N, C-alpha and C positions, 0 to 999 in steps of 0.2 A: 147618524151615532144616533138616535130617536129606537130605530130597526131593529139596532142591537140589542137592545138591554136585555129580552128575555133570551135571548142566547148570553149575556155575562151573568144573569139572576139565573140563571139552569145550573153555569160550570159555578158559580159560587155557592149554591144547596148540593152539587155535585163531589165538591170539592171537602166541605161543611159534613158527608154522609163518611166519604173517604176515610178522613182525619180518626173521623168516632168510630170508624173499621178499621183505622191503624193501630188504636189501642190494645186490640185482640186478637193484634195475628200473629204473636206473639205468645199467645197465653189467654185464657180467659179466664185462672183460676180468681182473679181477682172478684171476679163479679161472682162467683157465687155467695159470698153474703152482703151483695146485694140485693142480692135472685133469692135468697131464707132468709129474710127480714122483710122484702116485699108484702107479704102478707098480713103482720099482723099490721104495718104502718096505713095500710088500703082502706081507708072507710065505706069500701061499696060491698057488702057485704057479702054478691054472689062472685065480685072477681076476687072478693077478699079469700073467699072458700077454692076457686082457684086454684092461684097462688101459692095459697098454703098447702094445698093434698097436692095438685100437680106437677104448677111448674118448682118448688122448691127442693123436692124430690128427685127432680132431672133437668137438674138447672144449668147441666152443662150441654145436655143438648140444647136446653132453649140459647145459649149463649154463642151455641155455634152457630146457631140458624139465622142469630139475631147479625150478629158478626157476615156472613153468608150476606145476608140479606142486603147489610148497610154496603159493601161494598161491591157489591151486583147492582145496586141505583147509583153510587157513587161513576161507575166506570160506564154506566147506559148516560146518564144524566152530561158527566162531563166531556164523552164523546158525542151525543142528541142523536142514540139510538135506540127507539123502544121509547121517548118518552114524556110520553105521558099516562105507560104503562111502569114506570120508573117511577114518575112521581105516586101513583098510587100506590104501591108500592111502600114507598117512601110514609107516602099520610099511614097508612095500617100500622108502618114501623114506629112512625114519631109518635103517631097513638097508644099506641101498648107501651111506651117508652111516659109519655106522660102520663099516664091513666095506672103507671105499675110503679117505677124509681121515683116519678116526680114527687110521690106525696112520702119518700123518706126525706124529701131533701124541708128542712125545718126553716131554709129562707125564703120569702115567700117571693122578693123581688132573683134569686135560681129562680125558683121553679117555672115561673115566666119564657125559660128558655127550652126547657119541655116542649112549651104550649106554643110556639114563636115557632121548633119546629114543624108543629103537625101544618101552623097558616103557612109556610113557608112554600111549603110540598104541595095543599091546593093550589099555592098560587104559580106553581111550574105548572100542573092539570089546565089549570084553565087560560096560559097563554104560550103552553107547547113551546118545543124548541128555538122559534125564533130562526132567524138568516145564516147563523155561526154551527150548523149542526150537519155529522154526515147519511141524519136519512132526508135531505137532501136530493143526495146523488141518485140521478138512477138505476146504476147498480149497484143499490142498496135494494133485497124484500122485503118486502111490502107492508110482512112482520116487524118489523125492525122499523118503519118510518114513523 
């Protein structure tokens, strides 16, 4: 059973990403307010300017890109394909959320959920796919292992 933990953890993180992606599958309009106010709430000077001048006016493109990224990470992690690459993409997505939307959250306890997403994706990168993964089959192309 101990050998299966990396796989179970990876699948759980994949379900986490698919859940958050699914909240935007039927529309990303609710994200508009978050992305347009993220710059004002951000304490990091260069990032604040980027969020205000680039992300806020183009919020739709960024929201769709985040949704696609979350969906890809979730599916790849659940299937156990390109696990470390999916973990890296998940780490980048989680870091972006922690540095932008995380500062809009006023509750410090809730803010840690964004930081936790960074840590769990780092753990997926470190532990790999585990024994329960499609990447273990010989017919899977090398770039998906």
